[in-house]
C-alpha positions, 0 to 999 in steps of 0.5 A, a space after each residue: 677637323 683632319 683635310 685629308 689630300 685627294 689623290 693623284 686620280 682624284 684632281 684627274 677626276 676634278 678636271 676632267 668635263 664630267 666633274 663640271 657637267 659636261 659632256 665629252 662633246 661640250 668639252 669638245 666645242 668649248 675648247 676648239 670655240 675661237 679657233 673655228 670662229 677664227 677660221 670662219 673669218 680667215 674663209 672670209 677674207 679669203 673669199 673677200 680677196 679671191 672676189 675683189 682682187 680682180 686682177 690676181 695672177 694664176 698662182 694667187 689663185 691656186 695658192 686661195 683654193 688651198 687655202 680654201 679646200 683647207 679650211 674646209 677639211 677643218 671644219 668637216 674634221 672638227 664635224 667629224 670629231 663631234 659626231 664620234 663625240 656625240 652620244 645622241 649622233 641622230 639628234 646631233 644631226 637633226 640639230 647641227 644642219 648648219 654644220 651638216 651642210 659645211 660637209 656636204 657642200 664642197 670647197 668648189 668657186 659655184 658654192 663659196 657663197 653657201 660654204 661662206 654663209 655657213 661656216 660663218 653663222 654657224 660659228 655664232 651659232 654655236 655660242 648663241 643662247 635663246 635669251 632674246 639680248 643673245 638671239 638680237 645680237 646673233 640675228 644683227 650679226 648674221 645679217 651684216 655678215 649676209 649682205 656683205 656675203 651677197 654683195 661679194 657673190 653679186 659682185 662676183 657674178 655681175 663684175 665684167 658681164 655684157 651690160 652689167 650695172 656694177 662697176 665696182 664693189 661699191 655699186 655692190 654693197 648699195 645693190 646689197 642694202 637696197 634690195 635686203 629691203 625688197 623695194 630696190 631702187 632700179 639704178 643697179 639690177 642683176 643682168 646674170 641668172 646667178 645675180 637673179 638668184 643671190 637677189 632672190 634669195 637676199 630680197 627672201 631674207 630681208 622679208 625674213 628680217 624685218 618680220 623678225 624685226 617686227 615681232 622682237 619689236 612687238 614681243 618688247 612693247 607686249 612685255 613694257 604692258 605687261 610690266 605695266 600691269 603689272 606694275 599697275 596691280 602692285 601699286 592697287 594693292 599697295 593703295 588698298 593695304 594703306 586704304 586699309 590701314 587709314 581706317 584702323 587707324 581712324 577708328 582707333 582715334 575714333 575709340 580714343 576719342 570716346 575714352 576721352 569724352 568719358 573721362 571727361 564727362 568722369 571730371 565733370 561729375 557726369 559718372 554715366 557711362 554711355 559717352 554722353 558730355 555733358 557740360 557743368 551747370 553755370 554758376 549764379 
């Protein structure tokens, strides 16, 4: 068989996203997924640096502000490109609320927490499927990030306020850990309006996180019980098959014994074939 070489146009077409079953938007998302993740982590570092370095100079603050605006601009441009490449733009807006929120929230200091959360979680969500394991990884990673971000925001709001209980970032982390369980010990509590709002958000998130953990655990237990039940049903069916085979073997053995008795009767001179065994007459 003669192999016809591909033309240049065919080779180019075979490397296009459509040849691999990908739309133009999906190809763009695959190409920009890693850079967007790096930008999200970079923004998180900038935000943490801005909050924790309480003695930063005005020049450093101005530089961090420019970096913040630049990252916001890149994410906004990425969203606009993905929106333009979508064939169903209304569905794209409906299924990508986090990315839309990134664009709508301007890069101002009071809204940095919201932007940090949607940047990092939105980037994680881009690579997350509906499989339970991947969903659990996504929720676990997002939970750690939200705890860290809330601790940063709480420290930013409470540190230096009159009557504050937050003396360092460790106090803010401790508050974040105990507040997400909706318990709290009362040793660290907010004294500002911003801190109270952050506490409300974190406690609400804690309720949802605990509900998710309970639901996931319950679902896993139910699946395990279903697996055990299916294994039991399979074992019962196999046992039933074995019982039937044993019955068939017993019937064959009984038939063979009957044949042996008939042959034994014939050897002793009994020509009846009713299966009754007769002994030879005793010698006198």
